[in-house]
Each structure stands twice: as structure tokens, then as C-alpha cells.
C-alpha positions in Angstrom: 92.6 89.2 102.8 93.5 92.7 104.0 93.1 96.3 103.1 96.1 97.7 101.4 96.8 101.4 101.3 98.6 102.3 98.2 100.3 105.9 97.7 100.5 107.3 93.9 103.2 109.9 93.0 100.7 112.7 93.5 100.5 111.6 97.2 96.6 110.1 97.1 96.0 107.2 99.0 94.0 104.2 97.2 92.4 101.5 99.0 92.1 97.9 97.6 91.5 94.3 99.1 94.3 92.1 98.6 94.5 88.2 99.1 97.6 86.9 100.0 98.6 83.1 99.0 101.6 80.9 98.3 102.4 79.6 94.9 105.6 77.2 94.4 106.6 78.0 97.9 106.5 81.7 97.3 104.2 84.2 98.8 102.0 86.1 96.3 99.4 88.8 96.4 96.4 89.2 94.3 94.1 92.5 94.3 90.7 91.2 94.9 88.6 94.4 94.7 89.7 98.0 94.0 87.8 100.2 96.6 89.0 103.8 95.5 90.7 107.0 96.8 90.8 107.9 100.5 90.2 111.3 100.0 86.9 110.5 98.3 85.8 107.7 100.6 86.0 110.2 103.4 83.1 112.0 101.8 80.9 108.9 102.4 82.2 107.3 105.4 83.2 108.9 108.9 86.5 106.6 109.2 86.9 104.7 105.8 90.0 102.8 106.8 88.4 101.5 110.0 85.1 100.6 108.0 87.1 98.6 105.1 89.5 96.9 107.7 86.3 95.6 109.3 84.8 94.5 106.0 87.9 92.8 105.1 87.8 90.9 108.5 84.2 89.7 107.9 85.1 88.6 104.4 88.0 86.6 105.9 85.5 84.7 108.1 83.7 83.8 105.3 86.1 82.6 102.8 87.8 79.0 103.4 91.4 78.8 102.8 91.2 76.0 100.4 88.9 78.2 98.1 92.1 79.4 96.8 94.1 76.1 97.0 93.2 74.7 93.5 92.4 78.2 91.9 94.6 79.4 88.8 95.6 82.7 90.2 
């Protein structure tokens, strides 16, 4: 799982958690959780990117790779 930063046409940056996996030998990505716009999150957190990157790393430690193996995504 990692933190994805997506920019919309207006230039606002949106944060979300994304999980990478393989299906039929191809790499796929699934949005696990939508977090919100960076400018809104900066009102709540001093450094939202660092905060959510750390959270993604912590979540990776708690999720087994085989958790997604048999899951229909």
C-alpha cells in the first residue's frame, strides 16, 4: 500500500491509499481509501503527506501479502 497523489484539472492535489497487486501476470492498482484534498488536510495536519505516508507504512506491516491473493478485486 502506498500514498498516491493525484492532481485534478484545477491543480488541486488529492490523496488516497492505493494497493498494488498482480492479476494474470499484470500489475494492477486498487484504491483502498480516499483521504481528501491536500489543501484541506494542511488545515488539520502540519505535514499531511508525511503523516499519511507513515500511516501507509504502518498499514503495510499489518497486512499479509496473501490477504489479497484469493480476493476478487
